[in-house]
N, C-alpha and C positions, 0 to 999 in steps of 0.2 A: 240693576244694571251689577256687575259684578266686571273684579276688574282682566274676569279669561272674557271673561266678552271680544275686547279690543282685536278691533279689524285687522285685516290686513294690512301694513300703510301703500301709500301708493308713490311707487317709484320714477313716477313715468311720465311729464302731462303726457293729456287726450293727443294724441299725433303730430310727435317735436319730432317727430324725425321728418317731415314730408311736411317742411316751410313751405314747396312750392304751391301748398292746395289745402293752405291754410289762411284763409282773412281775417288782421286786424278787425274787431269786430269795435268799431265808431260809440260815440257811447249820442250823442247825437239822430234820427229822424233820418234816415236815404229820401223816404215818399215823394218822389217829383224831384231829387238829386240821379239814386239808378235803384235803377226801379225793380220789384223785390232784393237786393240789401239787404241786409239782415242789420240792428239796430240797440244798440242796451237800451233803449224806449222802447220804440217796438216792435225789439225784435223780429220776429221775418213779417212780415207784413201784410195783408191781407189782398197780395196781390200776390204770395203765393202759395195761399187758400181756393185762389179760385183758379176751373178749366183750366188749360191750358186752349180750349176749342173757342174760350173764351175773352184769349189776351191773359189765360192768368201766366204764371215762372213758378218757373218747382223750386220754390229750397237749393242752394246753392250745398255742397256740397262738404265747398269751401271757406260757405257762413259756420257749420252746421264743428265744422272741425274746432272753426277756427274760434267759437265761442266756449267749447267743450277743453280748449288749448288753457284755454287765460282762465277758466274756471277752476280746472283741478292739479294747474303749475301754482297755484292756492293752496291746493289742496298738500299738496307734494311736501312742498313750502311746511305750512306745518302741521305735514307726518314726521316731518327733519325739528318740528319742536323753535320753527325758528321767528320768530316780531317782526312787530310791522313798527317803522319808527315815528315818534311825532313828523306826520303829512301839512302841511302849511296850505297847499293848494286841497287835500281831501279833505282836507278841516271846514274848509270852505263851502266845500261839493257837498258835503252831508248834512252843511250847518252847523257843526259841533260836532266835539265830542260828546258821550248820550256816557249820565255817568254809572261807573263800575268799571267804561273801557279800560280797557290796557296797553300804553302803545309803550316800546323794546328804550332804556333810557341809550342816547345817544352815546355813551359809554360804553353801553355793552354791558355793561354787570348786572343788571337791573330793570326792571320797571316803574314804571306812572299808573296809576290810578287814578281815575277822574271818579273826583267827589262831587264835582257838576254834571248837573245837563248842558248842551248847547258849546261845548267850552271846544272856547277856539283858541285859549294861552297857549303859552307853545311852554312846558315844564324845563323844557331843559337847559333855559335860561331867564328858571324862576317865576311863572308862570301862575297865575291864582288858581286853583281852583287842584290842584294837583297830587296827590301822598302815592310814600312814596310801598311799592307792592308790599310792600313786608315793616311793616307795626311796633318789628322790633330792629331794623336796620338804624343805625346811628350816623344819618345825612350831613349832624353838622357837632363837632364839636367846641362846649364853653366855659370859658374857665379860668383853670391856670393854662392848658392848653385848648388855644382855638384852631378850628381848621370847614372848614363848609365843603359838602361833593351839594353832586355826586360824582361817585369816582377818583382818580387818584387828585390829591387837593393838599399842599405843603402846609403842616405844621403849625401856627406861634407858640411861644415860650413866654408865658408871661411876663411884661420887668417885678424878678424884688425887689427897684428902688434902691440894690446895690451897684454903684459905682463899679465897672470892670480892673485893675488893674491890679500890682501887686499889692501883696500888706508885707509887715514887716510885721513878726510878734505879732499876729491879730485878734483883737479882739474878738472874737463870732456869729452872733444872733442866727440858733435853726431854728426854724417853729417845723407842728408838728410831721408837716408834709417835708423832713427833710431837706427846706427849698431858706440858704443864705437871704437872711433881713437881715440887716443889718454886718458889717461891715468898719473896721476902721484899726489901726496900725494900734498895734498892746503895748511898742516904743519908740518913744521917740531919744532923736539925739544929735548933737552936736559936735561943735570942736569955736576954739578964736585959738588967740596967745598963750592965753596962762593952759592948755589943753585937749579935753575930749568929755564926752558924759553922755551918758545915758540915763533914759528914764520910766520904772516902766507904770505899768497902769494900776500897777496903785501905790503909786506917789512915787517909789522909792527911785531915789537919783544916784546913781555910783557912778563916780568925775575920778579920773587920774590926769600929771603931765607932769614934769617937773623943773628943776627951778635954781639956778644959779648963784650961788654963795661963795663972797667974799671970807676965803676962815681965818681964826689967828687963833690964838691959845683958848680962848672962847669968843664967841660969836653964835647973833639967833640968825636962823635963816625963820624966814618968812613965805609961806605958801599960797598963794591967788588964787581959789579956784575956778573955773570955769561959769561955769556957775552958782549963785548962791544959795546953798537949801531954804527953804521956802520954812517951814518953825525945828529944823531938828534934827545937829552934826554929830553923827553916834561913833560912826569912828574913822583916822586916817594910820598908816601905816606907809611912813616914809624910809626910805632906803637912797644910803650913797653911790652913788654908780660909778667912783671912782675907784683905780685899782693903779696901781707901783710899785717899783721893785720893794722899796720900798716897807715888810711885812710889819712894821709897825704901826704906824700910824692906819692898817685899818684892826686894829686891835677891837672888842668890842667897844671899850674906855672912848673908840677914836668918832664911832658910828655916832649917828644924832640918838638925842633924843629928846623925845619928843615935852612940852611945856604939856603943863598940867588939867591945860585948858583951854576949850580953843582963845586966839589970841581977845585981847578984851566982850569975852563975848558972841563975839562975830561970824555970821554962814556963811561968811562969806572969803574964810584966811585964816590961815594956822600956822603959830611958832614956838620953835622950835631952838634949842639953843645947839652947837657943838662944843663937846671937852674933848680939852688932850691929854692922856697926864706921860707922857714923851718928852725929853729933851729937846731935840729937833722938830720940835713941832712943824706940820707942813702947815704954810699961811697964804699957796694958793685959790683959785676959786675950787672946787665944789658944785657940780650937778649931783643933786635930790631927786631923785623920783618920789609921787605920791600918788597912792587911790587911798582916797574917803567917801566912806557912806554915808546914807545918812535922805534925808523928809526933804 
């Protein structure tokens, strides 16, 4: 047979325009119930083949139209490409679907194929013995993205183990699939009465603050750091925040001069001395700011 041999499609069921003369054909035998009536069990009963003179009853036009209507209605549906979904009552009546039977998915988006004979399970509710009509079709997703079909399904992205939230200067690990698998704050920071500090992922500590010193002709100032360095006190810059009309008090010789090393080798404080070479040196309180770096 060739594709060009396709017959004309049936566009209307037999006697569809004359329902008053079309009997629905029942399944049970009508013998003993309605003399001469057709059924799917008997077809036309023996009485329809008996001569009228001997008490026979001619076949009914409405019965003939009825059976032809039922069969041709299915033909029209199939000519239109229609399919039938799983039907539990039908399945029970025929003893289960045979192996290879195709039933329309409840979603209408494909077909289920029975992989076993006498199959009475419902494929749309996960019944056993059914497979998707297309062996290449995806009915479920597993792995990083999961979903179950058929039809429309909500996909779920597997958790990466990273806590949701905002990270500051984040230290992030990304895998080969582009997923963030680890994240932590790259910088930590804090403050206290002595000032502010910020620590990088490498351990570098940057801190700053201010200290008030009662300045005389020659006094030492001490800056206590917000946090102690763990191992290295690398550098510190100290500047006066004082401003006054007498500019002679702001000459380079009046600015704070750092001592040669951290106070007694301490990792938590720093000493410096304040010098003045003017005759009327300032002797009140001065505020000094500091910026320190280390590990």
